[in-house]
Backbone as CSV, one residue per row, in Angstrom:
resi,resn,N_x,N_y,N_z,CA_x,CA_y,CA_z,C_x,C_y,C_z
1,UNK,0.796,-1.309,-0.248,0.088,0.004,0.214,0.858,1.218,-0.021
2,UNK,0.687,2.418,-0.768,1.384,3.475,-0.997,0.708,4.692,-0.767
3,UNK,1.583,5.375,-0.438,0.310,6.961,-0.173,0.539,7.643,-1.508
4,UNK,-0.716,8.244,-1.725,-0.853,9.155,-3.078,0.029,10.058,-2.905
5,UNK,0.702,10.908,-4.258,1.064,12.163,-3.925,0.540,13.214,-3.312
6,UNK,1.278,14.408,-2.634,0.370,15.508,-2.127,-0.602,15.761,-2.991
7,UNK,0.018,16.490,-4.473,-1.200,17.014,-5.145,-2.316,16.290,-5.316
8,UNK,-1.653,14.924,-5.711,-3.259,14.169,-5.995,-4.409,13.671,-4.556
9,UNK,-3.486,14.159,-3.686,-4.594,14.024,-2.507,-5.214,15.142,-2.337
10,UNK,-4.490,16.313,-2.309,-5.054,17.657,-2.535,-6.458,17.776,-3.462
11,UNK,-6.043,17.214,-4.380,-7.102,17.387,-5.305,-8.415,16.539,-5.014
12,UNK,-7.902,15.067,-4.790,-9.154,14.325,-4.110,-10.178,15.168,-2.847
13,UNK,-9.060,15.584,-2.214,-10.123,16.331,-0.977,-10.881,17.580,-1.540
14,UNK,-9.900,18.071,-2.292,-10.895,19.607,-2.647,-12.343,19.375,-3.388
15,UNK,-12.082,18.182,-4.299,-13.371,17.722,-5.186,-14.426,16.981,-4.028
16,UNK,-13.980,16.364,-2.977,-14.986,15.593,-2.227,-15.716,16.555,-1.204
17,UNK,-14.690,17.406,-0.738,-15.134,18.589,0.196,-16.280,19.624,-0.833
18,UNK,-15.849,19.940,-2.027,-16.309,21.025,-2.540,-18.106,20.763,-2.638
19,UNK,-17.959,19.027,-3.150,-19.171,18.562,-3.465,-19.936,18.395,-2.046
20,UNK,-19.454,17.964,-0.866,-20.369,18.154,0.494,-20.729,19.149,0.970
21,UNK,-20.048,20.026,0.836,-19.919,21.484,1.240,-21.161,22.204,0.771
22,UNK,-21.408,21.808,-0.762,-22.095,22.418,-1.891,-23.578,21.920,-1.450
23,UNK,-23.605,20.856,-1.150,-24.795,19.692,-1.152,-25.263,19.903,0.352
24,UNK,-24.961,20.019,1.177,-25.214,20.527,2.613,-26.232,21.945,2.614
25,UNK,-24.992,22.967,2.271,-25.698,24.097,2.363,-26.801,24.516,1.381
26,UNK,-27.080,23.538,0.203,-28.288,23.712,-0.716,-29.298,23.053,0.033
27,UNK,-29.125,22.027,0.955,-30.362,21.086,1.216,-30.937,21.942,2.519
28,UNK,-29.653,22.297,3.597,-29.990,22.909,4.727,-30.296,24.449,4.815
29,UNK,-29.747,25.317,3.990,-29.622,26.599,4.409,-29.208,27.035,5.463
30,UNK,-28.187,26.207,5.830,-27.968,26.856,7.116,-26.238,27.078,7.230
31,UNK,-25.638,28.149,8.236,-24.492,28.689,8.355,-23.275,27.290,8.670
32,UNK,-23.824,26.239,8.913,-23.144,25.124,9.779,-23.043,23.994,9.125
33,UNK,-22.007,23.395,8.844,-22.317,22.239,8.110,-22.086,20.553,9.331
34,UNK,-22.267,19.665,8.862,-22.272,18.844,9.867,-21.206,18.260,10.788
35,UNK,-21.302,17.668,11.664,-20.405,17.587,12.730,-18.704,16.910,12.019
36,UNK,-17.759,17.635,12.366,-16.442,17.126,11.598,-15.746,16.159,12.545
37,UNK,-15.332,15.249,11.739,-14.616,13.949,12.789,-13.276,14.370,12.866
38,UNK,-12.838,13.765,13.891,-11.150,14.161,13.937,-10.391,13.128,12.376
39,UNK,-9.364,13.577,11.955,-8.846,12.640,10.414,-9.498,13.677,9.469
40,UNK,-10.678,14.339,9.303,-10.932,14.728,8.448,-10.124,15.834,7.544
41,UNK,-9.904,15.764,6.507,-9.292,17.068,5.854,-10.083,18.267,5.866
42,UNK,-9.105,19.340,5.958,-9.708,20.356,6.019,-10.355,20.744,4.545
43,UNK,-11.501,21.231,4.470,-12.060,21.699,2.794,-11.099,22.981,2.309
44,UNK,-10.879,23.522,0.954,-10.299,24.357,0.558,-10.894,25.575,1.136
45,UNK,-10.197,26.417,1.619,-10.875,27.732,1.658,-11.045,27.962,3.006
46,UNK,-11.124,26.787,3.853,-11.451,26.933,5.053,-10.042,26.802,5.859
47,UNK,-10.252,27.444,7.577,-9.435,27.525,8.534,-9.657,26.210,9.404
48,UNK,-9.237,25.487,9.864,-9.629,24.357,10.458,-8.790,24.060,11.870
49,UNK,-9.181,24.025,12.975,-8.322,23.569,14.194,-8.350,22.038,14.404
50,UNK,-7.529,21.721,15.379,-7.540,20.402,15.608,-8.891,20.295,16.343
51,UNK,-9.324,18.679,15.964,-10.361,18.035,16.149,-10.121,17.046,17.037
52,UNK,-10.427,16.976,18.717,-10.497,15.967,19.504,-11.045,14.731,19.162
53,UNK,-10.638,13.403,19.641,-11.233,12.228,19.272,-12.366,12.445,20.556
54,UNK,-13.835,11.600,20.352,-14.521,11.620,21.265,-14.570,10.242,21.753
55,UNK,-13.832,9.627,22.373,-13.475,8.435,22.787,-14.103,8.187,24.379
56,UNK,-14.254,9.336,25.052,-14.455,9.185,26.479,-15.957,9.134,26.546
57,UNK,-16.569,8.790,27.774,-18.057,9.117,28.239,-19.046,9.867,28.070
58,UNK,-18.264,11.142,27.758,-19.128,12.668,28.162,-19.097,13.321,27.000
59,UNK,-20.383,13.926,26.645,-20.970,14.481,25.332,-19.821,16.117,25.297
60,UNK,-19.524,16.247,24.283,-19.125,17.840,23.935,-19.635,18.434,22.640
61,UNK,-19.815,19.808,22.602,-20.644,20.405,21.226,-19.882,19.756,20.107
62,UNK,-20.651,19.792,19.146,-19.971,19.603,18.061,-19.219,20.525,17.419
63,UNK,-18.295,19.922,16.303,-17.727,21.153,15.652,-18.006,21.029,14.398
64,UNK,-18.639,22.237,13.856,-19.066,22.036,12.718,-18.092,23.201,11.989
65,UNK,-18.372,23.416,10.352,-17.740,23.860,9.691,-18.646,25.463,9.390
66,UNK,-18.312,26.668,9.417,-18.931,27.768,9.549,-18.910,28.560,8.124
67,UNK,-20.036,28.480,7.148,-19.664,29.156,6.000,-19.640,30.383,5.770
68,UNK,-19.857,31.237,6.757,-19.661,32.733,6.763,-18.100,33.072,7.261
69,UNK,-17.572,32.432,8.373,-16.518,32.670,8.769,-15.124,31.946,8.028
70,UNK,-15.565,30.520,7.241,-14.899,30.039,6.844,-14.115,29.268,7.447
71,UNK,-14.378,28.435,8.517,-13.803,28.445,10.107,-14.480,27.041,10.473
72,UNK,-13.774,26.317,11.201,-14.433,25.371,12.372,-14.847,26.196,13.650
73,UNK,-15.881,25.690,13.956,-16.289,26.103,15.325,-17.017,25.439,16.125
74,UNK,-16.892,25.447,17.614,-18.070,24.322,18.324,-19.231,25.117,18.492
75,UNK,-20.157,24.215,18.441,-21.693,24.575,18.772,-21.996,24.547,20.178
76,UNK,-21.486,25.659,21.032,-21.288,25.646,22.130,-20.145,25.798,22.868
77,UNK,-20.084,26.242,23.933,-18.672,26.536,25.175,-18.199,24.953,25.433
78,UNK,-17.338,24.421,24.787,-16.966,22.977,25.432,-16.689,23.055,27.010
79,UNK,-16.173,24.027,27.594,-16.059,24.000,28.661,-16.871,24.518,29.666
80,UNK,-17.906,24.315,29.333,-18.861,25.293,30.217,-19.222,24.270,31.511
81,UNK,-19.776,24.944,32.319,-20.317,23.983,33.451,-21.379,22.980,33.387
82,UNK,-22.505,23.560,32.500,-23.577,22.699,32.015,-22.651,21.207,31.334
83,UNK,-21.615,21.528,30.671,-20.876,20.407,30.308,-20.152,19.163,31.099
84,UNK,-19.787,20.080,31.727,-19.195,19.733,33.012,-20.257,18.803,33.910
85,UNK,-21.290,19.352,34.177,-22.316,18.753,35.185,-22.562,17.400,34.789
86,UNK,-23.001,17.324,33.352,-23.673,16.013,32.273,-22.376,15.048,32.606
87,UNK,-20.982,15.487,32.675,-20.161,14.905,32.843,-19.930,14.164,34.274
88,UNK,-20.153,14.653,34.858,-20.008,14.264,36.362,-20.823,13.104,36.518
89,UNK,-21.955,13.406,35.933,-23.284,12.384,36.083,-22.840,11.177,35.566
90,UNK,-21.536,11.079,34.802,-21.400,9.527,33.896,-20.501,9.058,34.866
91,UNK,-20.233,9.309,36.075,-18.847,8.941,37.192,-19.213,7.883,38.185
92,UNK,-20.598,7.854,38.002,-21.254,7.446,39.344,-20.655,7.449,40.726
93,UNK,-21.002,8.886,40.941,-20.265,10.040,41.920,-19.049,9.706,42.572
94,UNK,-18.551,9.704,41.378,-16.834,9.360,41.770,-16.114,10.863,41.931
95,UNK,-16.889,12.031,41.078,-16.549,13.328,40.925,-17.579,14.310,41.449
96,UNK,-17.466,15.324,42.402,-18.562,16.214,42.827,-17.632,17.560,42.681
97,UNK,-18.353,18.536,42.400,-18.160,19.887,42.269,-18.855,20.829,43.671
98,UNK,-17.884,21.403,43.925,-18.538,22.426,45.440,-17.976,23.744,44.890
99,UNK,-18.885,24.212,44.318,-18.060,25.904,43.687,-16.897,26.082,43.061
100,UNK,-16.086,26.123,43.471,-14.785,26.267,42.855,-13.581,24.889,43.164
101,UNK,-14.691,24.211,43.837,-13.510,22.850,43.849,-14.066,21.558,43.533
102,UNK,-13.147,20.845,42.673,-13.668,19.760,42.064,-13.150,18.581,43.069
103,UNK,-13.970,17.622,43.067,-13.236,16.407,44.557,-13.075,15.234,43.358
104,UNK,-12.183,14.481,43.461,-12.197,13.097,42.887,-12.323,12.221,43.775
105,UNK,-13.284,11.133,43.948,-12.818,10.025,44.907,-12.383,9.217,44.164
106,UNK,-11.212,8.371,45.138,-10.289,7.610,44.124,-10.398,6.270,44.699
107,UNK,-10.117,4.989,44.012,-10.329,4.142,44.614,-9.610,3.026,45.746
108,UNK,-8.394,4.090,46.293,-7.597,4.040,47.496,-8.490,4.215,48.750
109,UNK,-9.806,5.144,48.150,-10.333,5.669,49.362,-9.864,7.065,49.972
110,UNK,-8.860,7.946,49.009,-8.412,9.291,49.170,-9.496,10.037,48.244
111,UNK,-9.183,11.399,48.450,-10.025,12.163,47.712,-8.907,13.420,46.961
112,UNK,-9.062,13.423,45.895,-8.035,14.474,45.159,-8.887,15.377,44.892
113,UNK,-8.269,16.897,45.414,-8.705,18.278,44.988,-8.380,19.046,44.214
114,UNK,-9.261,19.595,43.159,-8.389,20.392,42.197,-9.349,22.173,42.610
115,UNK,-8.706,23.096,42.856,-9.387,23.873,43.334,-9.014,25.248,42.517
116,UNK,-9.847,25.931,41.926,-9.739,27.244,41.194,-8.671,28.277,41.465
117,UNK,-8.042,28.958,40.984,-6.905,29.734,41.829,-7.938,31.203,42.088
118,UNK,-9.262,31.506,41.139,-9.950,32.699,41.711,-11.245,32.295,41.207
119,UNK,-12.173,32.668,41.737,-13.825,32.384,41.866,-14.100,32.444,40.186
120,UNK,-15.368,31.689,39.882,-15.795,31.560,38.947,-16.038,32.908,38.203
121,UNK,-16.661,33.832,38.775,-17.107,34.786,38.453,-16.021,35.681,38.089
122,UNK,-14.903,35.694,38.680,-13.879,36.635,38.453,-13.246,35.932,37.340
123,UNK,-13.305,34.769,36.814,-12.476,34.194,35.839,-13.386,34.630,34.524
124,UNK,-14.690,34.700,34.587,-15.739,34.920,33.700,-15.383,36.524,33.388
125,UNK,-14.839,37.539,34.156,-14.894,38.581,33.416,-13.970,39.143,32.564
126,UNK,-13.436,38.529,31.887,-12.125,38.625,30.690,-10.597,38.021,31.185
127,UNK,-9.929,38.093,30.050,-8.759,37.793,30.189,-8.093,38.261,31.634
128,UNK,-7.455,37.544,32.547,-6.716,37.342,33.399,-5.972,36.501,33.717
129,UNK,-4.795,37.310,34.130,-3.172,36.793,34.330,-3.528,35.728,35.707
130,UNK,-4.037,36.133,36.604,-4.350,35.358,38.058,-5.325,33.946,37.735
131,UNK,-5.727,34.009,36.786,-7.063,33.240,36.880,-6.590,31.452,36.321
132,UNK,-7.053,30.626,37.051,-6.664,29.438,36.796,-7.848,28.348,37.233
133,UNK,-8.417,27.883,36.330,-9.497,27.311,36.495,-9.258,25.485,36.105
134,UNK,-10.068,24.648,36.955,-9.942,23.195,36.813,-11.628,22.888,36.435
135,UNK,-11.601,21.925,35.061,-12.632,21.276,34.983,-12.528,20.181,34.253
136,UNK,-13.764,18.726,34.826,-13.726,17.419,34.423,-14.227,17.514,32.850
137,UNK,-13.349,17.277,32.041,-13.641,17.346,30.515,-14.234,16.090,30.145
138,UNK,-13.755,15.009,30.482,-14.023,13.498,29.995,-13.690,12.629,31.356
139,UNK,-14.153,11.331,30.556,-14.345,10.326,31.671,-14.287,8.828,30.819
140,UNK,-13.069,8.055,31.113,-12.841,7.108,30.337,-13.333,5.898,31.590
141,UNK,-14.228,5.339,31.611,-14.634,4.229,32.866,-14.177,2.810,32.242
142,UNK,-13.596,2.296,31.401,-13.167,1.277,31.208,-11.661,1.354,31.448
143,UNK,-10.757,2.209,31.772,-9.405,2.210,32.369,-9.456,3.082,33.588
144,UNK,-10.491,3.358,33.726,-10.797,4.496,35.238,-9.701,5.398,34.698
145,UNK,-10.163,6.444,34.079,-9.469,7.450,33.847,-10.205,8.988,33.700
146,UNK,-9.682,9.679,34.514,-10.797,11.471,34.410,-9.723,12.053,33.755
147,UNK,-10.327,12.939,32.814,-9.457,13.923,32.308,-10.053,15.309,32.425
148,UNK,-8.780,16.044,33.163,-9.226,17.237,33.525,-8.634,18.389,32.730
149,UNK,-9.239,19.412,32.429,-8.841,20.282,31.557,-8.292,21.650,32.427
150,UNK,-7.266,22.163,32.485,-6.890,23.221,33.108,-6.810,24.498,32.373
151,UNK,-7.514,25.415,32.726,-7.404,26.731,31.830,-6.944,28.008,32.340
152,UNK,-6.054,28.703,31.971,-5.232,29.813,32.121,-5.507,31.277,31.398
153,UNK,-4.761,32.284,31.578,-5.522,33.224,30.864,-5.535,32.808,29.118
154,UNK,-4.499,32.593,28.559,-4.493,32.673,26.755,-3.906,31.161,26.985
155,UNK,-3.949,30.058,27.747,-3.343,29.028,27.516,-4.140,27.874,28.323
156,UNK,-3.572,26.300,28.204,-4.487,25.395,29.071,-3.627,24.392,29.269
157,UNK,-3.794,23.277,29.774,-2.995,22.141,29.892,-3.915,20.981,30.253
158,UNK,-3.754,19.820,30.273,-4.604,18.640,30.080,-4.140,17.510,31.221
159,UNK,-4.888,17.151,32.252,-4.108,15.801,32.709,-5.086,14.872,32.695
160,UNK,-4.459,13.542,32.468,-5.376,11.979,32.723,-4.989,11.877,34.330
161,UNK,-5.888,11.749,34.805,-5.595,11.093,36.405,-6.278,9.570,36.679
162,UNK,-5.920,9.078,37.034,-5.906,7.557,37.466,-6.695,7.460,38.586
163,UNK,-8.032,6.865,38.405,-9.152,6.947,39.283,-8.627,6.062,40.530
164,UNK,-7.655,5.042,40.436,-7.375,4.164,41.625,-6.182,4.969,42.502
165,UNK,-5.262,5.692,42.219,-4.283,6.331,42.848,-4.359,7.668,42.770
166,UNK,-4.810,8.343,41.629,-5.114,9.937,41.538,-3.645,10.366,41.069
167,UNK,-2.758,9.237,40.196,-1.453,9.781,39.548,-1.940,10.510,38.450
168,UNK,-1.339,11.714,37.755,-1.563,12.446,36.868,-0.348,11.936,35.566
169,UNK,-0.884,11.913,34.020,-0.104,12.038,33.297,-0.662,13.652,32.419
170,UNK,0.483,14.158,32.159,0.061,15.413,31.306,0.333,14.932,30.317
171,UNK,-0.859,15.462,29.105,-0.930,15.265,28.025,-1.431,16.593,26.946
172,UNK,-0.901,16.527,25.869,-1.436,17.601,24.834,-2.445,18.338,24.328
173,UNK,-3.383,17.109,24.903,-4.885,17.167,24.454,-5.454,16.048,24.688
174,UNK,-6.995,16.142,24.734,-8.017,15.309,24.605,-7.164,13.705,23.908
175,UNK,-7.173,12.697,24.523,-6.860,11.662,23.740,-7.782,10.593,22.998
176,UNK,-7.355,9.685,22.125,-8.203,8.823,21.513,-7.651,7.560,21.629
177,UNK,-8.450,6.513,21.732,-7.912,4.937,21.490,-7.686,4.964,20.441
178,UNK,-6.608,3.676,20.402,-5.891,2.479,19.426,-7.348,2.150,19.218
179,UNK,-7.595,1.211,18.027,-8.723,0.446,17.337,-9.019,-0.528,18.521
180,UNK,-7.877,-1.270,19.131,-8.313,-2.437,20.412,-8.201,-1.764,21.616
181,UNK,-7.889,-0.582,22.038,-7.908,0.292,23.286,-6.841,0.297,24.061
182,UNK,-5.851,-0.289,23.014,-4.422,-0.764,23.877,-3.632,0.219,24.308
183,UNK,-3.616,1.643,23.426,-3.233,2.565,23.573,-4.171,3.837,23.584
184,UNK,-3.668,4.969,24.143,-4.110,6.538,24.109,-3.597,7.296,23.282
185,UNK,-3.605,8.302,22.398,-2.968,8.823,21.724,-3.340,10.540,21.765
186,UNK,-2.858,11.358,21.784,-2.979,12.877,21.768,-1.987,13.526,20.755
187,UNK,-2.891,14.283,19.706,-2.115,15.004,18.745,-2.403,16.475,18.559
188,UNK,-2.041,17.283,18.689,-2.230,19.041,18.926,-1.297,19.630,17.898
189,UNK,-1.885,20.805,17.437,-1.019,21.457,16.765,-1.560,23.068,16.939
190,UNK,-0.724,23.955,16.909,-0.738,25.176,17.474,0.030,26.342,16.556
191,UNK,-0.404,27.316,16.031,0.755,28.761,16.083,1.284,29.040,16.927
192,UNK,0.423,29.277,17.558,0.889,30.173,19.406,2.041,29.302,19.946
193,UNK,3.025,30.202,20.701,4.378,29.406,20.939,4.615,29.653,22.663
194,UNK,5.679,28.898,23.156,5.618,29.141,24.364,5.377,28.742,25.515
195,UNK,3.597,27.708,25.309,3.330,27.102,26.025,3.218,25.665,26.127
196,UNK,4.050,24.882,24.674,3.943,23.607,24.760,3.088,22.928,24.009
197,UNK,2.128,23.442,23.777,0.917,22.766,23.261,1.087,22.631,21.981
198,UNK,1.956,21.609,21.720,1.641,21.304,20.340,3.303,20.143,20.452
199,UNK,2.455,19.344,19.409,3.214,17.928,19.399,2.094,16.570,19.432
200,UNK,2.652,15.540,19.988,2.332,14.340,19.841,2.492,13.350,21.216
201,UNK,1.520,12.687,21.736,1.763,11.924,23.021,0.952,10.440,22.707
202,UNK,1.720,9.407,22.799,1.110,8.455,23.294,1.406,7.290,24.403
203,UNK,0.599,6.734,24.858,0.588,6.078,26.426,-0.269,4.933,26.152
204,UNK,0.170,3.789,27.369,-0.672,2.832,27.354,-2.035,3.233,27.976
205,UNK,-3.043,2.618,27.788,-4.570,3.257,28.306,-4.594,2.737,29.707
206,UNK,-3.973,2.112,30.031,-4.202,1.995,32.041,-2.954,2.906,32.351
207,UNK,-2.007,3.466,32.087,-1.137,4.566,32.151,-0.065,3.494,32.869
208,UNK,-0.056,2.295,32.561,1.429,1.647,33.179,2.815,2.131,32.046
209,UNK,3.472,2.326,33.636,4.494,2.947,33.347,5.641,1.739,32.901
210,UNK,5.668,0.839,32.786,6.520,-0.430,32.289,6.165,-0.722,30.549
211,UNK,5.115,-0.235,30.387,4.756,0.195,28.932,5.329,1.440,27.926
212,UNK,6.247,1.513,27.340,6.744,2.844,27.111,6.087,3.638,26.229
213,UNK,6.036,5.000,26.636,5.229,5.569,25.849,5.939,6.815,24.706
214,UNK,5.474,7.647,24.251,6.073,8.671,23.347,5.333,9.861,23.818
215,UNK,6.376,10.798,23.630,6.040,12.278,23.916,7.067,12.998,22.794
216,UNK,6.562,13.617,22.014,7.149,14.590,21.068,6.980,16.095,21.094
217,UNK,7.680,16.819,21.317,7.314,18.215,20.903,8.186,19.104,20.205
218,UNK,7.854,19.542,19.147,8.824,19.997,18.020,9.274,21.073,18.396
219,UNK,10.914,21.392,17.878,11.683,22.550,18.403,11.492,23.862,17.426
220,UNK,11.089,23.218,15.866,11.049,24.068,14.990,9.396,24.169,14.566
221,UNK,9.052,25.035,13.404,7.784,24.880,12.991,7.215,23.735,12.475
222,UNK,6.574,22.936,13.210,5.405,21.630,13.014,4.242,21.464,12.987
223,UNK,3.294,21.346,11.874,2.017,21.267,12.403,1.447,19.959,12.184
224,UNK,1.274,19.189,13.252,0.796,17.837,13.558,-0.550,17.515,13.360
225,UNK,-1.344,16.541,12.860,-2.595,16.222,12.362,-2.579,14.792,12.737
226,UNK,-3.879,14.363,13.098,-4.209,12.979,13.677,-4.689,12.528,12.168
227,UNK,-4.124,11.533,11.749,-4.815,11.054,10.370,-5.632,9.623,10.713
228,UNK,-5.250,8.929,11.521,-6.018,7.444,11.645,-4.952,6.620,12.481
229,UNK,-5.408,5.447,12.901,-4.769,4.147,13.197,-4.744,3.296,12.101
230,UNK,-3.546,2.757,12.338,-3.339,1.282,11.281,-3.012,0.043,12.555
231,UNK,-4.354,-0.653,12.938,-3.449,-1.218,13.939,-3.289,-0.500,15.118
232,UNK,-3.092,-1.324,16.513,-2.726,-0.555,17.501,-1.298,-0.277,17.573
233,UNK,-0.305,-0.615,16.813,0.792,-0.138,16.819,1.493,0.517,15.604
234,UNK,0.549,1.587,14.810,1.220,2.457,13.853,-0.222,3.690,14.007
235,UNK,0.233,4.925,14.581,-0.851,6.068,14.163,-0.382,6.776,13.009
236,UNK,-1.190,6.913,12.661,-1.206,7.866,11.131,-0.981,9.114,11.488
237,UNK,-0.134,10.046,10.507,-0.221,11.489,10.859,-0.039,12.322,9.535
238,UNK,-0.201,13.418,9.359,0.101,14.206,9.018,1.229,15.602,9.174
239,UNK,2.122,15.927,8.981,2.930,17.074,9.330,3.048,18.208,8.503
240,UNK,3.204,19.778,8.685,2.864,20.344,7.704,4.290,21.219,8.434
241,UNK,5.342,21.327,7.696,6.887,21.848,7.766,7.397,22.402,6.645
242,UNK,8.618,23.043,6.851,9.859,23.121,6.027,10.542,22.149,5.743
243,UNK,10.848,21.532,4.469,11.757,20.773,4.195,13.174,21.206,3.745
244,UNK,14.240,20.685,4.452,15.445,21.602,3.992,15.874,23.294,4.032
245,UNK,16.441,23.984,2.931,15.976,25.165,2.961,14.811,25.662,1.783
246,UNK,13.925,24.936,1.619,12.943,25.433,1.054,11.878,26.456,1.865
247,UNK,11.520,27.670,0.959,10.663,28.748,1.707,9.380,28.231,1.645
248,UNK,8.873,27.071,1.287,7.415,27.062,1.498,7.168,26.194,2.170
249,UNK,5.906,26.130,2.832,5.815,24.688,3.354,5.312,23.799,3.101
250,UNK,5.501,22.213,3.311,4.858,21.388,2.615,3.999,20.676,3.557
251,UNK,3.219,19.290,2.964,2.053,18.553,3.795,3.016,17.308,3.784
252,UNK,3.797,16.466,4.797,3.768,15.193,4.200,2.923,14.022,5.092
253,UNK,2.879,12.997,4.919,2.595,11.935,5.588,3.298,11.765,6.406
254,UNK,3.040,10.884,7.899,4.165,10.500,8.915,3.259,9.745,9.606
255,UNK,4.398,8.952,10.190,3.737,7.803,11.201,4.500,7.983,12.562
256,UNK,3.631,7.362,13.669,4.692,6.524,14.731,4.309,4.964,14.926
257,UNK,5.223,4.304,14.867,5.249,2.997,15.043,5.857,2.586,15.991
258,UNK,5.158,1.166,16.820,5.645,0.738,17.815,6.379,-0.880,17.509
259,UNK,7.898,-0.805,17.379,8.714,-1.488,17.012,9.597,-2.099,18.209
260,UNK,9.778,-3.179,18.668,10.497,-3.960,19.636,10.407,-2.891,20.816
261,UNK,9.434,-2.618,21.360,8.933,-2.078,22.359,9.047,-0.635,22.474
262,UNK,9.542,0.206,21.391,9.664,1.607,21.409,8.925,2.057,20.357
263,UNK,8.817,3.309,20.482,7.901,4.125,19.427,9.047,4.897,18.531
264,UNK,8.522,4.910,17.233,9.843,5.275,16.016,8.910,6.453,15.388
265,UNK,9.586,7.799,15.270,8.621,8.753,14.214,9.204,8.838,13.253
266,UNK,8.392,8.542,11.847,8.717,8.429,10.510,8.271,9.607,9.877
267,UNK,8.591,10.634,9.014,8.188,10.858,7.786,8.516,10.536,6.751
268,UNK,7.183,10.637,6.047,7.515,10.114,4.885,7.376,11.137,3.617
269,UNK,8.094,10.863,2.638,7.836,12.038,1.244,6.738,11.288,0.786
270,UNK,6.088,12.160,0.127,4.507,12.079,-0.124,4.824,10.558,-1.581
271,UNK,5.870,10.642,-2.301,6.000,9.522,-3.048,6.548,8.137,-3.001
272,UNK,6.977,8.517,-1.330,7.833,7.255,-0.674,6.859,6.113,-0.486
273,UNK,7.130,4.792,-0.844,6.594,3.313,-0.422,6.166,3.532,1.379
274,UNK,4.957,3.149,1.638,4.859,3.006,2.893,5.833,1.273,3.310
275,UNK,6.129,1.536,4.656,6.951,0.165,5.177,5.369,-0.659,5.105
């Protein structure tokens, strides 16, 4: 099996997206397209942000294409207390909120506390360097994992918390399972700099430290995108970057492959055969 050339892939995606967008808007007469899934190509003329997987138990607002702004957007605030309240209900009373405090009941009998740095009202007044909020964003009951979103003034962080002992795994974005739920992976791209929120994370779904994970943060300009899984040990990606001294950005297929107990990152020129 071989990757198609970048030009052919672009033309194919352009034709497919142009037809689907035109069909939807002609039928629905709406400013928004249907829910956009992780790994979907961004249609020509649109600006799309990274779309996280939806493998947890909690619901989140749909990500749609907006015809007026030519961009993706959420149909609602993904960090609202309303979404968190519905998510808490999925945890079988293992999580409770008391004002600015988020309490996680752990399997070892302890309680893990996350407390906002300022009150909810103060944080809603606008950008505030002293504002730090915690929110239950998702829950993975099969492996007992809480996904906590940490919101700052102009940045964010994510923690997966083990329901048994409260140990944290910092990750770059909401994760998604490999096909047989052996691994969880996060891929995120941003043009913003300085906060480290750009790159790739892969780790065992039960946060087993004995199973080697993979954590990559680019030092140069690189935009990584999730493209899919090929089995449990090959994560398919796309990377937009500068190759050599070329002044133009190009998009290449890439993959992270688990071989002999270790993950290996490979960038594949568009015309190269896939291993």
